[in-house]
Phi, psi and omega in degrees: 000129179250123184236135172253122184254127171266110192241163176209131176250131184263139186299332183276357180256140178282182184288345180246015183242156169092171187288342183300334180294347179303328188267003180269122176068040176291115184293128174073017182234132176267108183255129170245158189231142165241129184252133168273105184231128180301136174087002184279163173231167184210134178273110185296337182263011183302323184266008174086288186261343184281127179221081185297332182292337178289351174283346183277153171302150190303323183294344183251350181303313182298317179302308184296320178300311179299319181299313181296320182276009179059031179270352175226153176276133183297329190264007175279168189299313182298318183292318178299319180293315179297321178293326178296325176291320176299314183295318180296322179298319185256018178052038178280093184247032181246122185295344180277351179280122190220188183307310180298335178291319178300313182297312181297318183292324176301312179298318178304312181294314179306314183288324177295328181279334189250349179238154187278066178272144175279329188203144172243130182243128176264109188294326179231094182302320185296336183263331197226008174261108180228277181299325182288353174282349178270127186297326181293324177287316180299321184292345177280356185244131182276332182292152173289146179241125180233166180198156179251135178261131182250336183270146179290163181303327178303321179292317181296320179296323186274322193247344191215208186214119181297339180292346178300334188267008182301326186279348180288143177276336177209134179247121181259124176244163192252009172206159179291328177297313178297326177301314178299321178296314184283335176292346172295332181256323184226073187294332187263354186225019177253125178230149176262122171229118187296157170290145181257180180213144177277091185283350175279337178263311178272110184207161179295160176297158182298323180264149182265012183293136179266126180298141177289340178267116182280118188235128172265129181253134173237138183217141171106181182217330187285124178060024172277143179267085184291329177296316179294318178300319181298319178293322177298311180300317177305309186291316179297321183294330176287319185282317183213087183292355176285342177285128181258156178231125171253120184250111177263115186215127181296115187290342176284356179257005184273120171252108189297340181275353179235258184290342182302329181296318178296320179293323177297322178296320181292317187286352176295334187284141182289339180268017180242133171244131180258128183235141178205163179052045182265157181280172178300316181293323177294323178297313178299319180299323177297316177296314186293332181265001180269164177263329178198163174261127176250115187221083171294128186233152173271316175195169180190166167249272166260171181214118180302317181299320178295317182294319180294319180295316179301315183296332179270005175081035179255135166296156182236132171245117184210176177290153180276071176274141187298328180295332182292342179293344176280350183235324188246143173238173181298333184286345181233004183208164170237114178255115188272118183283327181260110184284056176250142184301328183299322181295316177297317180299315180303317183290323178296310182296320181297317179290325178299323185271004180225081186293329178296315178296319179300315181294317181296319180294322177299317178296320178293324177298316179297317179301315179297322182294330180295331175292338181256017176301147184305327179299318179291320180294317178299321178298318180296315183293317181298328177296323177290321177298313182295321179295319179298319184285345182257003180251000000 
């Protein structure tokens, strides 16, 4: 099987985190890559006969050619207007689709048209599905086109259009709940394949000693409920100031006029440490030295922080969101149905006072994470690819 993957690596993710690891070491598969990278350029004539820009209406060909060759700035008025026309033509209604997405998708289309691939997979549909959402563009390619959805249905309802995915031959979603949501629109081509985790890198500490300092770890920024987290930290700090909180948050994502105020409220407490720009090894160390993962969420499909914490043997306290049922069970987590700070505080205090339960939950979390090791996830996904290619 020959697969062309349209991939993207995010700056806030380390080398052992994120969905990109799906494509490493796929057994029996020859994988080639197209990368969505900011600031890149692409030679449309590189492949000789492939000219993806010619799939565009004539009025937009010049714009896309100049855009790809970096001859115009994407953010000037003319480019923004031209891109809006391009986006309207191709129903590109996803806010994450940007200049580098156009460039990467053009190369993706060119290579699928000029090289003998069996299948092309878009790792992040929300970022990189634009021209291929148009049936006339898709029909020019003989290879099957598949893609993975990372944002919850709530995001799609608010920010985008589910009709964008009509042209895909297979839609991969990251939870059973999301599978049920998407099957309302695409019942025959929506499959659930869980997000994976590198369990050889994210693992419990070598010693089983429990730290005397009870520490709640919070990590990430996307769809986190920072207001709820702030209230939880306030209440816990009043009841038991010996409980510490380590907050891992990318500081380049802080807008002091919006979510930054909640982070400021959290960081006022003496029992709070704010961490950012840490290395992969420092990240693992944070998990290994914590007592539990505290993760108030607004919504989610899969969640890297939860998977990494589980692999390091941490119990998880989070909101009772339906997608989390595909990853977490009662034996390794506490999912709070009522998103009130008092409920979270009660669970934190209860776990602090029950070290045996805390340890048992941590062991169950690690065991569950091994089922989600990337090797198992890859095998699951490849079975769907093979089925698609034989139908």
